[in-house]
C-alpha positions in Angstrom: -8.4 20.7 -2.2 -11.9 20.7 -3.7 -12.0 24.5 -3.5 -8.8 25.1 -5.3 -9.0 22.6 -8.2 -12.0 22.1 -10.5 -11.1 18.6 -11.6 -10.5 17.4 -8.1 -13.8 18.8 -7.0 -15.6 17.0 -9.9 -14.0 13.6 -9.4 -13.5 13.3 -5.6 -15.6 10.5 -4.2 -14.5 9.7 -0.7 -11.5 8.9 1.6 -10.5 5.5 2.6 -8.3 5.3 5.8 -5.7 2.8 4.9 -2.4 1.5 6.4 -1.4 -0.6 9.3 -3.0 1.5 12.0 -6.5 1.2 10.6 -5.9 -2.5 9.7 -5.1 -3.1 13.4 -1.6 -4.4 12.8 0.7 -1.4 13.6 3.5 -2.3 16.0 4.9 1.2 16.7 3.4 4.4 17.9 0.4 5.5 15.9 2.1 8.5 14.2 1.8 7.4 10.5 -1.5 7.4 8.6 -2.5 6.7 5.0 -5.5 8.6 3.5 -6.5 7.2 0.2 -8.4 9.9 -1.8 -10.7 8.0 -4.1 -11.5 9.7 -7.4 -14.0 8.6 -10.1 -12.9 9.3 -13.6 -15.8 9.1 -16.0 -15.4 7.1 -19.2 -12.2 5.5 -18.1 -11.6 1.8 -18.2 -8.8 -0.5 -17.1 -7.1 -2.9 -19.5 -4.5 -5.6 -19.0 -0.9 -4.4 -18.6 1.7 -6.5 -16.8 1.3 -8.7 -13.7 -0.1 -6.6 -10.8 -0.6 -3.5 -13.0 -3.1 -2.2 -15.5 -3.3 0.5 -18.0 -6.1 3.1 -17.7 -7.7 4.2 -21.0 -10.0 7.2 -21.5 -12.6 7.1 -24.2 -11.0 9.0 -27.1 -14.3 10.0 -28.5 -15.7 11.4 -25.2 -17.7 14.7 -25.1 -18.0 14.6 -21.3 -16.4 17.8 -20.0 -14.7 16.1 -17.1 -13.3 13.3 -19.3 -12.0 15.9 -21.8 -10.0 17.6 -19.0 -8.7 14.2 -17.9 -7.6 13.3 -21.4 -6.0 16.7 -21.9 -4.1 16.6 -18.6 -3.0 12.9 -18.3 -3.4 11.0 -21.6 -0.6 9.7 -23.8 -1.7 10.2 -27.4 -5.2 11.0 -26.2 -5.7 7.4 -24.9 -3.7 6.0 -22.0 -3.4 7.9 -18.7 0.2 8.5 -17.5 1.1 8.1 -13.8 3.8 10.8 -14.1 1.3 13.5 -15.3 -1.3 12.4 -12.7 1.2 12.6 -9.9 2.4 16.1 -11.0 -1.2 17.3 -11.1 -2.0 15.9 -7.6 1.2 17.5 -6.2 0.1 20.8 -7.5 -3.4 20.4 -6.0 -1.9 19.8 -2.5 0.4 22.8 -2.7 -2.4 25.0 -4.0 -4.6 23.9 -1.1 -1.8 24.9 1.4 -0.6 28.1 -0.3 -2.4 30.5 2.0 -0.6 28.9 5.0 2.9 29.5 3.8 5.3 30.5 6.5 7.7 33.4 6.1 10.7 31.1 5.6 8.9 29.5 2.6 9.9 26.0 3.6 6.9 25.0 5.6 3.2 25.8 6.1 1.7 27.0 9.4 -1.9 26.5 10.4 -3.4 27.6 13.7 -6.1 25.3 15.2 -7.6 25.9 18.7 -4.6 28.1 19.7 -2.2 25.4 18.6 0.2 26.2 15.7 0.8 23.3 13.3 4.0 23.3 11.2 3.6 21.3 8.0 6.2 20.3 5.4 5.3 18.4 2.3 7.4 15.7 0.6 7.0 13.5 -2.4 6.6 9.9 -1.3 6.0 7.6 -4.3 2.5 8.2 -5.6 1.7 10.0 -2.3 2.2 13.5 -1.0 3.6 13.1 2.6 2.6 15.7 5.1 4.9 15.9 8.1 2.9 17.8 10.8 4.6 19.0 14.0 2.8 20.5 17.0 4.6 20.9 20.3 6.8 17.8 20.6 4.5 15.6 18.5 5.2 14.6 14.9 2.6 13.0 12.6 3.1 11.7 9.1 0.1 11.6 6.8 0.4 10.2 3.3 -2.2 11.5 0.9 -2.6 8.8 -1.7 -4.8 9.6 -4.8 -6.4 6.6 -6.4 -8.8 6.1 -9.2 -11.9 4.2 -8.2 -13.6 1.7 -10.5 -16.9 -0.1 -10.0 -17.2 -3.9 -9.6 -18.5 -4.3 -13.1 -15.0 -3.3 -14.3 -13.2 -6.0 -12.1 -10.2 -7.2 -14.2 -10.7 -10.7 -15.6 -7.1 -11.7 -15.1 -7.1 -11.5 -11.3 -8.9 -13.6 -8.7 -12.6 -13.0 -8.1 -13.6 -10.6 -5.5 -13.9 -12.7 -2.3 -15.9 -10.1 -0.4 -18.1 -8.7 -3.2 -21.1 -8.4 -1.0 -19.2 -6.0 1.3 -17.0 -4.1 -1.2 -17.9 -4.1 -4.9 -15.2 -1.8 -6.2 -11.4 -1.5 -6.6 -8.9 1.2 -7.3 -5.6 1.9 -9.0 -2.7 3.9 -7.7 -0.2 5.9 -9.8 2.7 3.7 -8.9 4.7 2.5 -11.9 6.3 -1.0 -12.0 9.7 -1.7 -10.4 12.8 -2.2 -12.6 12.3 -5.9 -13.1 10.1 -5.2 -16.1 11.7 -4.2 -19.4 9.0 -1.9 -20.7 9.3 1.2 -22.8 6.8 3.4 -21.1 6.5 2.4 -17.4 4.4 5.4 -16.6 1.5 3.9 -18.6 1.1 1.2 -15.9 -0.9 1.7 -12.7 -0.7 -0.5 -9.6 -3.9 -2.4 -8.7 -5.1 -1.7 -5.2 -7.6 -3.8 -3.1 -7.1 -2.3 0.3 -10.8 -2.4 1.3 -11.1 -6.1 0.4 -7.8 -6.8 2.2 -9.2 -5.3 5.4 -12.1 -7.8 5.4 -9.8 -10.7 4.6 -7.7 -10.0 7.7 -10.7 -9.6 10.0 -11.9 -12.2 12.6 -9.1 -14.7 11.9 -8.0 -15.6 15.4 -4.2 -15.4 15.6 -3.7 -14.0 12.1 -3.2 -10.4 13.1 -1.0 -11.2 16.1 1.2 -13.4 13.9 1.5 -10.6 11.4 2.6 -8.3 14.1 5.3 -10.8 15.3 6.6 -11.1 11.7 6.9 -7.3 11.5 8.7 -7.2 14.9 11.1 -9.9 13.7 11.6 -8.2 10.3 12.5 -5.0 12.2 14.8 -6.7 14.7 16.8 -8.3 11.8 16.8 -5.0 9.8 15.3 -6.6 6.7 14.5 -3.2 5.2 13.8 -4.7 1.8 10.8 -6.6 3.1 7.9 -4.0 3.1 5.1 -4.4 5.5 2.8 -5.0 2.5 4.9 -8.1 1.6 4.2 -9.5 5.1 0.5 -8.7 4.8 0.5 -10.4 1.4 2.2 -13.5 2.8 -0.5 -13.7 5.5 -3.3 -13.3 3.1 -1.9 -16.0 0.9 -1.5 -18.3 3.9 -5.0 -17.6 5.0 -6.3 -18.7 1.6 -4.7 -22.1 2.2 -5.8 -22.5 5.9 -9.2 -23.1 7.5 -10.5 -21.2 10.5 -9.4 -23.9 12.9 -5.8 -23.3 12.0 -6.0 -19.7 13.3 -7.9 -20.7 16.5 -5.0 -22.7 18.0 -2.6 -21.3 20.6 -0.6 -18.2 19.4 2.8 -19.8 20.0 1.8 -22.9 17.9 0.3 -20.9 15.1 3.2 -18.5 14.9 5.8 -21.2 14.7 3.9 -22.8 11.8 3.6 -19.3 10.2 7.3 -18.6 10.6 8.3 -21.9 9.1 6.2 -21.2 6.0 7.6 -17.7 5.8 11.1 -19.0 5.8 10.3 -21.4 3.0 8.8 -18.5 0.9 12.1 -16.5 1.4 14.2 -19.5 0.5 12.2 -20.0 -2.7 12.5 -16.3 -3.4 8.9 -16.1 -4.5 6.0 -14.4 -2.9 3.0 -14.2 -5.2 0.8 -11.1 -5.3 -2.4 -12.1 -3.6 -4.6 -10.9 -6.5 -2.4 -11.9 -9.4 -0.3 -15.0 -8.9 1.8 -14.1 -12.0 3.4 -11.2 -10.1 6.2 -12.1 -7.8 6.5 -9.1 -5.5 10.0 -10.1 -4.3 11.4 -10.2 -7.8 13.1 -6.8 -7.6 15.2 -7.9 -4.5 18.5 -9.4 -5.5 19.2 -13.1 -5.0 22.1 -12.3 -2.6 19.8 -10.1 -0.5 17.1 -12.7 -0.3 19.5 -15.5 0.6 20.8 -13.3 3.4 17.3 -12.5 4.6 16.2 -16.1 4.4 19.4 -17.3 6.2 19.0 -15.0 9.2 15.3 -15.7 9.5 16.0 -19.5 9.4 18.5 -19.1 12.2 15.9 -17.4 14.4 13.3 -20.1 13.6 15.8 -22.8 14.6 16.6 -20.9 17.8 12.9 -20.6 18.7 12.4 -24.3 18.0 15.2 -25.3 20.4 14.2 -23.2 23.4 11.4 -22.5 25.9 13.5 -19.9 27.7 11.5 -16.6 27.8 14.7 -14.5 27.8 16.0 -16.3 24.7 12.7 -15.9 22.9 12.5 -12.2 23.8 16.1 -11.7 22.5 15.0 -13.0 19.1 12.7 -10.0 18.7 15.1 -7.3 20.0 16.8 -4.9 17.7 20.3 -5.9 16.7 
């Protein structure tokens, strides 16, 4: 990608391996991976937008050659960067990087590595480009997620302070526009804040926290609560961790999980899950009241069932797919 696009080459900083596998909370086969490609855009700053999101502004008076390219490619009225233009550019970079591997049928790419032929198809997946890689009978999904990286000195004042500043003194934004709950004229001016590196440290060395998160994901899947993204469950656990001391997580897993599940049910019933970094942002607000009431009701029934039994078969049944 660096060899086919001058701007990508100039701004690429490093890759961060994100997602549930690298966080140690994946419950399925390790066949999905997130690669966050961190880019540094010179003379760009974040400014307050709406809860959970910021606008990215480039210096309109810049004479920096890279900044001039950024302004020309992505800026709205020479000022605020647009996620739509950024995503279109990144998509073109990915396809340019793969163009020499195009298969005769023009629908996939083919790369030979150590006598193995990899078949690759590319799909849009939100702000990411999703690579579906097939070799023999194995399929792997890789999301390439471009993010703009900012130094700690630009940490937004309207969110909580960096709790692991000594370990990670930076943050990033992803080209993901707000969901429909916000009535805004130009949604593509708003970028989603991202603190994946901080979140990994928050989840580390917390006793039963990660096992409880895995159980919540299993329960979510068994109940087919498709509206509840894995990141929502991760957010719930981070919020809960902020309220609890280390002793809470060092008790028996069964005891901790039942306390966690009870609090999770209450969050669903209240229909409010605050974004860990900006409490003004309710990340459940785009889900309808009817959907949340249904999700809360079925989760409450499982909680009551678990409270009333010690039968291993009954407990296992609660986590089976329905």
